[in-house]
C-alpha positions, 0 to 999 in steps of 0.5 A: 036317191036325190036326196042322198046324192045332193048331201054327198055334194054338199059335204064335198063341198063343204071340205073342197071349197075355196080358201078365198070362201072361208070368211062366209064358213068360217068366223072373221076372228079365226085365223089359219096358222099361216095367217097367224103366222104373218100377222105375228111377224109384221107384230115382231119386225113392227116392234123392232123398227119401233125400238130402234128408231129409240121408241119408247116400249110403250110407243112401240107396242102401240104403233106395232099392234097397228102393223097387226090388227089380226091379233086383236091387241086394241084392248091391250094398246088402251090398257097399255096407254091407262099405264099399267106395268109391262108385265100385265102387258106382257102377259096379255101378248102371251095370251094373244100371240099364239105361235110366239106370244111366249118369247115376245112377252119374255122380252118385253118384260126385259125390255121393262126391267133394262129399259133397252136393248130389246131391239135384236131380241124382237128382230130375232123373234121376227126372223124365226115367223118368218122362218115359219111362214116359209114353213107353211108355204111350202107345206101349201105347195106340197099338199097342192097335188095331193089334194088335186088327186084326191079330188078327182079319186073322190070326185069320180065315183060322183061323176059316175053315179050322176049320170047313171042316174041321169040314164036311168040307169040307177033306177035298176038299182034302186028297184031292190031293197038290196040294191037300195042299202048296196047303194046308201052304204057306198055314198055313206063312206064315200061322202065319210072318205072326201070329209076326212081327206079334207080335213086332213089336208085343210089341216095340214097346212093350218 
C-alpha cells in the first residue's frame, strides 16, 4: 500500500513540478511555445534592425542568429558563410522557426531577389511574434488559478489517505480483499485524474 501511495505521489509531482525544473525532466533543446516565440521575436527584430542599419542580407542573418541561440541556427550561419544560395537558407529558416518560419523564409527570398526594402517586412513579423508572446503570457496567467484549484482538489484526497495511513485507520480498509480493491481503484483514478488535468493545463501554455 505504501508503494501505491509513493507511485501516485510521483505521478502527481511529475505533472505539477515547477517550470524551473524542466531542464531536469526534458531535453535542453525542447522549448515551450513562449520560449520559442521569444526567440523568434528576437531573431526577427534582429533581422529588421540589421537591415535598417544597412547590413547585407547574409550579415543581417548571421547577426540575428546570434541573438537567438535557442533556435539553433548555427548550421545555417555556416552555410551562409560558405555561400549557399539564399533560397536554401530560407528553406532552413522555414524548418527551424516553427511559428514564423514560412513568413520569414518568404521575406528572405524576396530580399535575396530584390536586394533590399525588406526591413519593414521583418519588423512586421517581429511585431506579430511580440503579440503572440503577449498572448501566451495572458494565457498562462488565466490558467494559473485553475491550476491551483485543481491542485488543491486533487491533493486533498492524497493528504487524507496519508493521514489515514499514519493513524492506522487505513489498515482496517486494507484488511479485506474488497477494501484493497476499492482503495487501489480509487488511487488509480486519482492518479489518472491528476495526471490528465496536469497535462491539459501544462499543454495550454506550451
